[in-house]
Chimera marker file (.cmm) of the C-alpha trace (Angstrom):
<marker_set name="trace">
<marker id="1" x="-0.513" y="-86.033" z="-63.732" r="1" g="1" b="0" radius="0.5"/>
<marker id="2" x="-0.437" y="-89.398" z="-61.958" r="1" g="1" b="0" radius="0.5"/>
<marker id="3" x="2.883" y="-91.258" z="-62.027" r="1" g="1" b="0" radius="0.5"/>
<marker id="4" x="1.120" y="-94.155" z="-63.780" r="1" g="1" b="0" radius="0.5"/>
<marker id="5" x="0.605" y="-91.897" z="-66.847" r="1" g="1" b="0" radius="0.5"/>
<marker id="6" x="4.233" y="-90.756" z="-66.927" r="1" g="1" b="0" radius="0.5"/>
<marker id="7" x="6.850" y="-92.319" z="-69.113" r="1" g="1" b="0" radius="0.5"/>
<marker id="8" x="9.713" y="-93.383" z="-66.859" r="1" g="1" b="0" radius="0.5"/>
<marker id="9" x="7.877" y="-93.196" z="-63.520" r="1" g="1" b="0" radius="0.5"/>
<marker id="10" x="8.199" y="-90.513" z="-60.866" r="1" g="1" b="0" radius="0.5"/>
<marker id="11" x="9.918" y="-87.432" z="-62.310" r="1" g="1" b="0" radius="0.5"/>
<marker id="12" x="12.820" y="-85.732" z="-60.556" r="1" g="1" b="0" radius="0.5"/>
<marker id="13" x="10.985" y="-82.630" z="-59.285" r="1" g="1" b="0" radius="0.5"/>
<marker id="14" x="8.158" y="-84.689" z="-57.797" r="1" g="1" b="0" radius="0.5"/>
<marker id="15" x="10.691" y="-87.004" z="-56.132" r="1" g="1" b="0" radius="0.5"/>
<marker id="16" x="12.207" y="-83.880" z="-54.516" r="1" g="1" b="0" radius="0.5"/>
<marker id="17" x="8.789" y="-82.933" z="-53.087" r="1" g="1" b="0" radius="0.5"/>
<marker id="18" x="8.164" y="-80.240" z="-55.663" r="1" g="1" b="0" radius="0.5"/>
<marker id="19" x="5.590" y="-79.136" z="-58.184" r="1" g="1" b="0" radius="0.5"/>
<marker id="20" x="6.949" y="-78.769" z="-61.715" r="1" g="1" b="0" radius="0.5"/>
<marker id="21" x="6.681" y="-75.348" z="-63.294" r="1" g="1" b="0" radius="0.5"/>
<marker id="22" x="7.669" y="-74.239" z="-66.764" r="1" g="1" b="0" radius="0.5"/>
<marker id="23" x="9.909" y="-71.224" z="-66.921" r="1" g="1" b="0" radius="0.5"/>
<marker id="24" x="10.134" y="-70.184" z="-70.559" r="1" g="1" b="0" radius="0.5"/>
<marker id="25" x="12.764" y="-67.490" z="-71.160" r="1" g="1" b="0" radius="0.5"/>
<marker id="26" x="11.893" y="-64.515" z="-73.336" r="1" g="1" b="0" radius="0.5"/>
<marker id="27" x="12.297" y="-65.519" z="-76.968" r="1" g="1" b="0" radius="0.5"/>
<marker id="28" x="11.900" y="-69.242" z="-76.202" r="1" g="1" b="0" radius="0.5"/>
<marker id="29" x="12.006" y="-71.274" z="-79.425" r="1" g="1" b="0" radius="0.5"/>
<marker id="30" x="10.442" y="-74.730" z="-79.170" r="1" g="1" b="0" radius="0.5"/>
<marker id="31" x="12.239" y="-76.124" z="-82.230" r="1" g="1" b="0" radius="0.5"/>
<marker id="32" x="15.656" y="-74.980" z="-80.980" r="1" g="1" b="0" radius="0.5"/>
<marker id="33" x="14.941" y="-76.406" z="-77.537" r="1" g="1" b="0" radius="0.5"/>
<marker id="34" x="13.842" y="-79.784" z="-78.931" r="1" g="1" b="0" radius="0.5"/>
<marker id="35" x="16.952" y="-79.942" z="-81.129" r="1" g="1" b="0" radius="0.5"/>
<marker id="36" x="19.252" y="-79.289" z="-78.174" r="1" g="1" b="0" radius="0.5"/>
<marker id="37" x="17.357" y="-81.370" z="-75.613" r="1" g="1" b="0" radius="0.5"/>
<marker id="38" x="15.980" y="-84.089" z="-77.874" r="1" g="1" b="0" radius="0.5"/>
<marker id="39" x="15.047" y="-86.412" z="-74.990" r="1" g="1" b="0" radius="0.5"/>
<marker id="40" x="12.716" y="-83.779" z="-73.531" r="1" g="1" b="0" radius="0.5"/>
<marker id="41" x="8.993" y="-84.439" z="-73.717" r="1" g="1" b="0" radius="0.5"/>
<marker id="42" x="7.973" y="-80.767" z="-73.892" r="1" g="1" b="0" radius="0.5"/>
<marker id="43" x="6.096" y="-81.391" z="-77.136" r="1" g="1" b="0" radius="0.5"/>
<marker id="44" x="3.757" y="-83.629" z="-75.156" r="1" g="1" b="0" radius="0.5"/>
<marker id="45" x="2.572" y="-80.649" z="-73.121" r="1" g="1" b="0" radius="0.5"/>
<marker id="46" x="2.576" y="-77.692" z="-75.532" r="1" g="1" b="0" radius="0.5"/>
<marker id="47" x="0.124" y="-76.253" z="-76.007" r="1" g="1" b="0" radius="0.5"/>
<marker id="48" x="-1.846" y="-79.118" z="-74.396" r="1" g="1" b="0" radius="0.5"/>
<marker id="49" x="-1.526" y="-82.841" z="-73.845" r="1" g="1" b="0" radius="0.5"/>
<marker id="50" x="-3.192" y="-84.411" z="-76.896" r="1" g="1" b="0" radius="0.5"/>
<marker id="51" x="-4.389" y="-87.409" z="-74.883" r="1" g="1" b="0" radius="0.5"/>
<marker id="52" x="-6.397" y="-85.075" z="-72.633" r="1" g="1" b="0" radius="0.5"/>
<marker id="53" x="-7.612" y="-82.814" z="-75.430" r="1" g="1" b="0" radius="0.5"/>
<marker id="54" x="-7.411" y="-79.703" z="-73.226" r="1" g="1" b="0" radius="0.5"/>
<marker id="55" x="-5.115" y="-78.126" z="-70.651" r="1" g="1" b="0" radius="0.5"/>
<marker id="56" x="-5.357" y="-75.370" z="-68.081" r="1" g="1" b="0" radius="0.5"/>
<marker id="57" x="-2.146" y="-73.442" z="-67.452" r="1" g="1" b="0" radius="0.5"/>
<marker id="58" x="-1.608" y="-71.430" z="-64.306" r="1" g="1" b="0" radius="0.5"/>
<marker id="59" x="0.662" y="-68.423" z="-64.033" r="1" g="1" b="0" radius="0.5"/>
<marker id="60" x="2.366" y="-68.301" z="-60.644" r="1" g="1" b="0" radius="0.5"/>
<marker id="61" x="3.381" y="-65.027" z="-59.035" r="1" g="1" b="0" radius="0.5"/>
<marker id="62" x="6.885" y="-66.110" z="-58.137" r="1" g="1" b="0" radius="0.5"/>
<marker id="63" x="7.365" y="-63.042" z="-55.911" r="1" g="1" b="0" radius="0.5"/>
<marker id="64" x="4.804" y="-64.532" z="-53.508" r="1" g="1" b="0" radius="0.5"/>
<marker id="65" x="6.647" y="-67.857" z="-53.249" r="1" g="1" b="0" radius="0.5"/>
<marker id="66" x="10.216" y="-66.873" z="-54.152" r="1" g="1" b="0" radius="0.5"/>
<marker id="67" x="11.805" y="-68.734" z="-51.235" r="1" g="1" b="0" radius="0.5"/>
<marker id="68" x="10.379" y="-72.045" z="-52.530" r="1" g="1" b="0" radius="0.5"/>
<marker id="69" x="11.223" y="-71.605" z="-56.226" r="1" g="1" b="0" radius="0.5"/>
<marker id="70" x="14.142" y="-73.367" z="-57.880" r="1" g="1" b="0" radius="0.5"/>
<marker id="71" x="15.063" y="-72.263" z="-61.397" r="1" g="1" b="0" radius="0.5"/>
<marker id="72" x="15.537" y="-74.659" z="-64.281" r="1" g="1" b="0" radius="0.5"/>
<marker id="73" x="19.298" y="-74.262" z="-63.939" r="1" g="1" b="0" radius="0.5"/>
<marker id="74" x="19.134" y="-74.962" z="-60.193" r="1" g="1" b="0" radius="0.5"/>
<marker id="75" x="17.067" y="-78.104" z="-60.840" r="1" g="1" b="0" radius="0.5"/>
<marker id="76" x="19.573" y="-79.291" z="-63.439" r="1" g="1" b="0" radius="0.5"/>
<marker id="77" x="22.489" y="-78.661" z="-61.044" r="1" g="1" b="0" radius="0.5"/>
<marker id="78" x="20.693" y="-80.564" z="-58.248" r="1" g="1" b="0" radius="0.5"/>
<marker id="79" x="19.941" y="-83.424" z="-60.649" r="1" g="1" b="0" radius="0.5"/>
<marker id="80" x="23.646" y="-83.630" z="-61.556" r="1" g="1" b="0" radius="0.5"/>
<marker id="81" x="24.758" y="-83.327" z="-57.906" r="1" g="1" b="0" radius="0.5"/>
<marker id="82" x="22.494" y="-86.210" z="-56.892" r="1" g="1" b="0" radius="0.5"/>
<marker id="83" x="23.541" y="-88.188" z="-59.985" r="1" g="1" b="0" radius="0.5"/>
<marker id="84" x="19.853" y="-88.800" z="-60.582" r="1" g="1" b="0" radius="0.5"/>
<marker id="85" x="18.456" y="-90.818" z="-63.449" r="1" g="1" b="0" radius="0.5"/>
<marker id="86" x="14.928" y="-89.467" z="-62.966" r="1" g="1" b="0" radius="0.5"/>
<marker id="87" x="13.435" y="-87.427" z="-65.797" r="1" g="1" b="0" radius="0.5"/>
<marker id="88" x="13.086" y="-83.654" z="-65.997" r="1" g="1" b="0" radius="0.5"/>
<marker id="89" x="13.067" y="-81.036" z="-68.760" r="1" g="1" b="0" radius="0.5"/>
<marker id="90" x="16.463" y="-79.358" z="-68.745" r="1" g="1" b="0" radius="0.5"/>
<marker id="91" x="16.607" y="-75.574" z="-68.379" r="1" g="1" b="0" radius="0.5"/>
<marker id="92" x="12.831" y="-74.940" z="-68.665" r="1" g="1" b="0" radius="0.5"/>
<marker id="93" x="11.507" y="-77.088" z="-65.817" r="1" g="1" b="0" radius="0.5"/>
<marker id="94" x="11.693" y="-75.111" z="-62.646" r="1" g="1" b="0" radius="0.5"/>
<marker id="95" x="10.078" y="-76.144" z="-59.384" r="1" g="1" b="0" radius="0.5"/>
<marker id="96" x="8.153" y="-74.969" z="-56.400" r="1" g="1" b="0" radius="0.5"/>
<marker id="97" x="9.217" y="-77.065" z="-53.424" r="1" g="1" b="0" radius="0.5"/>
<marker id="98" x="6.122" y="-77.960" z="-51.439" r="1" g="1" b="0" radius="0.5"/>
<marker id="99" x="2.496" y="-77.094" z="-52.089" r="1" g="1" b="0" radius="0.5"/>
<marker id="100" x="1.749" y="-73.921" z="-54.036" r="1" g="1" b="0" radius="0.5"/>
<marker id="101" x="-0.585" y="-71.612" z="-52.118" r="1" g="1" b="0" radius="0.5"/>
<marker id="102" x="-3.685" y="-70.606" z="-54.069" r="1" g="1" b="0" radius="0.5"/>
<marker id="103" x="-2.808" y="-66.947" z="-53.375" r="1" g="1" b="0" radius="0.5"/>
<marker id="104" x="0.267" y="-67.372" z="-55.605" r="1" g="1" b="0" radius="0.5"/>
<marker id="105" x="-1.829" y="-68.128" z="-58.701" r="1" g="1" b="0" radius="0.5"/>
<marker id="106" x="-2.120" y="-64.912" z="-60.704" r="1" g="1" b="0" radius="0.5"/>
<marker id="107" x="-3.767" y="-66.097" z="-63.935" r="1" g="1" b="0" radius="0.5"/>
<marker id="108" x="-5.323" y="-69.160" z="-65.510" r="1" g="1" b="0" radius="0.5"/>
<marker id="109" x="-5.451" y="-69.957" z="-69.220" r="1" g="1" b="0" radius="0.5"/>
<marker id="110" x="-7.113" y="-72.783" z="-71.115" r="1" g="1" b="0" radius="0.5"/>
<marker id="111" x="-6.483" y="-74.249" z="-74.558" r="1" g="1" b="0" radius="0.5"/>
<marker id="112" x="-7.601" y="-77.391" z="-76.287" r="1" g="1" b="0" radius="0.5"/>
<marker id="113" x="-8.417" y="-79.167" z="-79.516" r="1" g="1" b="0" radius="0.5"/>
<marker id="114" x="-10.094" y="-76.831" z="-81.973" r="1" g="1" b="0" radius="0.5"/>
<marker id="115" x="-9.106" y="-73.634" z="-80.154" r="1" g="1" b="0" radius="0.5"/>
<marker id="116" x="-7.444" y="-70.884" z="-82.173" r="1" g="1" b="0" radius="0.5"/>
<marker id="117" x="-6.001" y="-69.157" z="-79.121" r="1" g="1" b="0" radius="0.5"/>
<marker id="118" x="-5.649" y="-69.323" z="-75.359" r="1" g="1" b="0" radius="0.5"/>
<marker id="119" x="-8.645" y="-68.328" z="-73.217" r="1" g="1" b="0" radius="0.5"/>
<marker id="120" x="-8.156" y="-66.522" z="-69.932" r="1" g="1" b="0" radius="0.5"/>
<marker id="121" x="-10.183" y="-68.073" z="-67.122" r="1" g="1" b="0" radius="0.5"/>
<marker id="122" x="-11.528" y="-66.341" z="-64.067" r="1" g="1" b="0" radius="0.5"/>
<marker id="123" x="-9.876" y="-67.137" z="-60.766" r="1" g="1" b="0" radius="0.5"/>
<marker id="124" x="-12.782" y="-65.794" z="-58.740" r="1" g="1" b="0" radius="0.5"/>
<marker id="125" x="-14.807" y="-68.468" z="-56.992" r="1" g="1" b="0" radius="0.5"/>
<marker id="126" x="-18.343" y="-68.784" z="-58.222" r="1" g="1" b="0" radius="0.5"/>
<marker id="127" x="-21.054" y="-67.581" z="-55.902" r="1" g="1" b="0" radius="0.5"/>
<marker id="128" x="-23.348" y="-70.195" z="-54.360" r="1" g="1" b="0" radius="0.5"/>
<marker id="129" x="-26.168" y="-68.933" z="-56.603" r="1" g="1" b="0" radius="0.5"/>
<marker id="130" x="-24.227" y="-69.656" z="-59.784" r="1" g="1" b="0" radius="0.5"/>
<marker id="131" x="-22.869" y="-73.037" z="-58.741" r="1" g="1" b="0" radius="0.5"/>
<marker id="132" x="-24.691" y="-75.961" z="-60.158" r="1" g="1" b="0" radius="0.5"/>
<marker id="133" x="-26.139" y="-77.964" z="-57.304" r="1" g="1" b="0" radius="0.5"/>
<marker id="134" x="-24.955" y="-81.528" z="-57.248" r="1" g="1" b="0" radius="0.5"/>
<marker id="135" x="-27.489" y="-84.223" z="-56.396" r="1" g="1" b="0" radius="0.5"/>
<marker id="136" x="-26.875" y="-85.929" z="-53.086" r="1" g="1" b="0" radius="0.5"/>
<marker id="137" x="-25.861" y="-89.576" z="-53.228" r="1" g="1" b="0" radius="0.5"/>
<marker id="138" x="-28.653" y="-91.937" z="-52.244" r="1" g="1" b="0" radius="0.5"/>
<link id1="1" id2="2" r="1" g="1" b="0" radius="0.2"/>
<link id1="2" id2="3" r="1" g="1" b="0" radius="0.2"/>
<link id1="3" id2="4" r="1" g="1" b="0" radius="0.2"/>
<link id1="4" id2="5" r="1" g="1" b="0" radius="0.2"/>
<link id1="5" id2="6" r="1" g="1" b="0" radius="0.2"/>
<link id1="6" id2="7" r="1" g="1" b="0" radius="0.2"/>
<link id1="7" id2="8" r="1" g="1" b="0" radius="0.2"/>
<link id1="8" id2="9" r="1" g="1" b="0" radius="0.2"/>
<link id1="9" id2="10" r="1" g="1" b="0" radius="0.2"/>
<link id1="10" id2="11" r="1" g="1" b="0" radius="0.2"/>
<link id1="11" id2="12" r="1" g="1" b="0" radius="0.2"/>
<link id1="12" id2="13" r="1" g="1" b="0" radius="0.2"/>
<link id1="13" id2="14" r="1" g="1" b="0" radius="0.2"/>
<link id1="14" id2="15" r="1" g="1" b="0" radius="0.2"/>
<link id1="15" id2="16" r="1" g="1" b="0" radius="0.2"/>
<link id1="16" id2="17" r="1" g="1" b="0" radius="0.2"/>
<link id1="17" id2="18" r="1" g="1" b="0" radius="0.2"/>
<link id1="18" id2="19" r="1" g="1" b="0" radius="0.2"/>
<link id1="19" id2="20" r="1" g="1" b="0" radius="0.2"/>
<link id1="20" id2="21" r="1" g="1" b="0" radius="0.2"/>
<link id1="21" id2="22" r="1" g="1" b="0" radius="0.2"/>
<link id1="22" id2="23" r="1" g="1" b="0" radius="0.2"/>
<link id1="23" id2="24" r="1" g="1" b="0" radius="0.2"/>
<link id1="24" id2="25" r="1" g="1" b="0" radius="0.2"/>
<link id1="25" id2="26" r="1" g="1" b="0" radius="0.2"/>
<link id1="26" id2="27" r="1" g="1" b="0" radius="0.2"/>
<link id1="27" id2="28" r="1" g="1" b="0" radius="0.2"/>
<link id1="28" id2="29" r="1" g="1" b="0" radius="0.2"/>
<link id1="29" id2="30" r="1" g="1" b="0" radius="0.2"/>
<link id1="30" id2="31" r="1" g="1" b="0" radius="0.2"/>
<link id1="31" id2="32" r="1" g="1" b="0" radius="0.2"/>
<link id1="32" id2="33" r="1" g="1" b="0" radius="0.2"/>
<link id1="33" id2="34" r="1" g="1" b="0" radius="0.2"/>
<link id1="34" id2="35" r="1" g="1" b="0" radius="0.2"/>
<link id1="35" id2="36" r="1" g="1" b="0" radius="0.2"/>
<link id1="36" id2="37" r="1" g="1" b="0" radius="0.2"/>
<link id1="37" id2="38" r="1" g="1" b="0" radius="0.2"/>
<link id1="38" id2="39" r="1" g="1" b="0" radius="0.2"/>
<link id1="39" id2="40" r="1" g="1" b="0" radius="0.2"/>
<link id1="40" id2="41" r="1" g="1" b="0" radius="0.2"/>
<link id1="41" id2="42" r="1" g="1" b="0" radius="0.2"/>
<link id1="42" id2="43" r="1" g="1" b="0" radius="0.2"/>
<link id1="43" id2="44" r="1" g="1" b="0" radius="0.2"/>
<link id1="44" id2="45" r="1" g="1" b="0" radius="0.2"/>
<link id1="45" id2="46" r="1" g="1" b="0" radius="0.2"/>
<link id1="46" id2="47" r="1" g="1" b="0" radius="0.2"/>
<link id1="47" id2="48" r="1" g="1" b="0" radius="0.2"/>
<link id1="48" id2="49" r="1" g="1" b="0" radius="0.2"/>
<link id1="49" id2="50" r="1" g="1" b="0" radius="0.2"/>
<link id1="50" id2="51" r="1" g="1" b="0" radius="0.2"/>
<link id1="51" id2="52" r="1" g="1" b="0" radius="0.2"/>
<link id1="52" id2="53" r="1" g="1" b="0" radius="0.2"/>
<link id1="53" id2="54" r="1" g="1" b="0" radius="0.2"/>
<link id1="54" id2="55" r="1" g="1" b="0" radius="0.2"/>
<link id1="55" id2="56" r="1" g="1" b="0" radius="0.2"/>
<link id1="56" id2="57" r="1" g="1" b="0" radius="0.2"/>
<link id1="57" id2="58" r="1" g="1" b="0" radius="0.2"/>
<link id1="58" id2="59" r="1" g="1" b="0" radius="0.2"/>
<link id1="59" id2="60" r="1" g="1" b="0" radius="0.2"/>
<link id1="60" id2="61" r="1" g="1" b="0" radius="0.2"/>
<link id1="61" id2="62" r="1" g="1" b="0" radius="0.2"/>
<link id1="62" id2="63" r="1" g="1" b="0" radius="0.2"/>
<link id1="63" id2="64" r="1" g="1" b="0" radius="0.2"/>
<link id1="64" id2="65" r="1" g="1" b="0" radius="0.2"/>
<link id1="65" id2="66" r="1" g="1" b="0" radius="0.2"/>
<link id1="66" id2="67" r="1" g="1" b="0" radius="0.2"/>
<link id1="67" id2="68" r="1" g="1" b="0" radius="0.2"/>
<link id1="68" id2="69" r="1" g="1" b="0" radius="0.2"/>
<link id1="69" id2="70" r="1" g="1" b="0" radius="0.2"/>
<link id1="70" id2="71" r="1" g="1" b="0" radius="0.2"/>
<link id1="71" id2="72" r="1" g="1" b="0" radius="0.2"/>
<link id1="72" id2="73" r="1" g="1" b="0" radius="0.2"/>
<link id1="73" id2="74" r="1" g="1" b="0" radius="0.2"/>
<link id1="74" id2="75" r="1" g="1" b="0" radius="0.2"/>
<link id1="75" id2="76" r="1" g="1" b="0" radius="0.2"/>
<link id1="76" id2="77" r="1" g="1" b="0" radius="0.2"/>
<link id1="77" id2="78" r="1" g="1" b="0" radius="0.2"/>
<link id1="78" id2="79" r="1" g="1" b="0" radius="0.2"/>
<link id1="79" id2="80" r="1" g="1" b="0" radius="0.2"/>
<link id1="80" id2="81" r="1" g="1" b="0" radius="0.2"/>
<link id1="81" id2="82" r="1" g="1" b="0" radius="0.2"/>
<link id1="82" id2="83" r="1" g="1" b="0" radius="0.2"/>
<link id1="83" id2="84" r="1" g="1" b="0" radius="0.2"/>
<link id1="84" id2="85" r="1" g="1" b="0" radius="0.2"/>
<link id1="85" id2="86" r="1" g="1" b="0" radius="0.2"/>
<link id1="86" id2="87" r="1" g="1" b="0" radius="0.2"/>
<link id1="87" id2="88" r="1" g="1" b="0" radius="0.2"/>
<link id1="88" id2="89" r="1" g="1" b="0" radius="0.2"/>
<link id1="89" id2="90" r="1" g="1" b="0" radius="0.2"/>
<link id1="90" id2="91" r="1" g="1" b="0" radius="0.2"/>
<link id1="91" id2="92" r="1" g="1" b="0" radius="0.2"/>
<link id1="92" id2="93" r="1" g="1" b="0" radius="0.2"/>
<link id1="93" id2="94" r="1" g="1" b="0" radius="0.2"/>
<link id1="94" id2="95" r="1" g="1" b="0" radius="0.2"/>
<link id1="95" id2="96" r="1" g="1" b="0" radius="0.2"/>
<link id1="96" id2="97" r="1" g="1" b="0" radius="0.2"/>
<link id1="97" id2="98" r="1" g="1" b="0" radius="0.2"/>
<link id1="98" id2="99" r="1" g="1" b="0" radius="0.2"/>
<link id1="99" id2="100" r="1" g="1" b="0" radius="0.2"/>
<link id1="100" id2="101" r="1" g="1" b="0" radius="0.2"/>
<link id1="101" id2="102" r="1" g="1" b="0" radius="0.2"/>
<link id1="102" id2="103" r="1" g="1" b="0" radius="0.2"/>
<link id1="103" id2="104" r="1" g="1" b="0" radius="0.2"/>
<link id1="104" id2="105" r="1" g="1" b="0" radius="0.2"/>
<link id1="105" id2="106" r="1" g="1" b="0" radius="0.2"/>
<link id1="106" id2="107" r="1" g="1" b="0" radius="0.2"/>
<link id1="107" id2="108" r="1" g="1" b="0" radius="0.2"/>
<link id1="108" id2="109" r="1" g="1" b="0" radius="0.2"/>
<link id1="109" id2="110" r="1" g="1" b="0" radius="0.2"/>
<link id1="110" id2="111" r="1" g="1" b="0" radius="0.2"/>
<link id1="111" id2="112" r="1" g="1" b="0" radius="0.2"/>
<link id1="112" id2="113" r="1" g="1" b="0" radius="0.2"/>
<link id1="113" id2="114" r="1" g="1" b="0" radius="0.2"/>
<link id1="114" id2="115" r="1" g="1" b="0" radius="0.2"/>
<link id1="115" id2="116" r="1" g="1" b="0" radius="0.2"/>
<link id1="116" id2="117" r="1" g="1" b="0" radius="0.2"/>
<link id1="117" id2="118" r="1" g="1" b="0" radius="0.2"/>
<link id1="118" id2="119" r="1" g="1" b="0" radius="0.2"/>
<link id1="119" id2="120" r="1" g="1" b="0" radius="0.2"/>
<link id1="120" id2="121" r="1" g="1" b="0" radius="0.2"/>
<link id1="121" id2="122" r="1" g="1" b="0" radius="0.2"/>
<link id1="122" id2="123" r="1" g="1" b="0" radius="0.2"/>
<link id1="123" id2="124" r="1" g="1" b="0" radius="0.2"/>
<link id1="124" id2="125" r="1" g="1" b="0" radius="0.2"/>
<link id1="125" id2="126" r="1" g="1" b="0" radius="0.2"/>
<link id1="126" id2="127" r="1" g="1" b="0" radius="0.2"/>
<link id1="127" id2="128" r="1" g="1" b="0" radius="0.2"/>
<link id1="128" id2="129" r="1" g="1" b="0" radius="0.2"/>
<link id1="129" id2="130" r="1" g="1" b="0" radius="0.2"/>
<link id1="130" id2="131" r="1" g="1" b="0" radius="0.2"/>
<link id1="131" id2="132" r="1" g="1" b="0" radius="0.2"/>
<link id1="132" id2="133" r="1" g="1" b="0" radius="0.2"/>
<link id1="133" id2="134" r="1" g="1" b="0" radius="0.2"/>
<link id1="134" id2="135" r="1" g="1" b="0" radius="0.2"/>
<link id1="135" id2="136" r="1" g="1" b="0" radius="0.2"/>
<link id1="136" id2="137" r="1" g="1" b="0" radius="0.2"/>
<link id1="137" id2="138" r="1" g="1" b="0" radius="0.2"/>
</marker_set>
């Protein structure tokens, strides 16, 4: 999401050179989380950003990139240590510091307006025969 679309400017994880990840603990309860962390904007993203009408979620194999992952608690501790005022979602926003290699993506899911459930998406690249040819600019 571009910084221009974000409330409050550049978020903390991005300012640290990271990619934000959600790390929902087993038994995560959205209502309890929003009550405890009422300034969080998690409702903007679950299950998809209403303004966009659809979202694709990627599951990251954290074993592949473990050395670059910071947990939600580690991000919160770093935020406090730096006395930052930048935004983040306490406890559930973890981070991958640096670019995430494509090989670390294990699954993709899509959901949007009118969908009853999440749809799993293929991660396999389409063959040249099945790709729609794009017209060349003139």
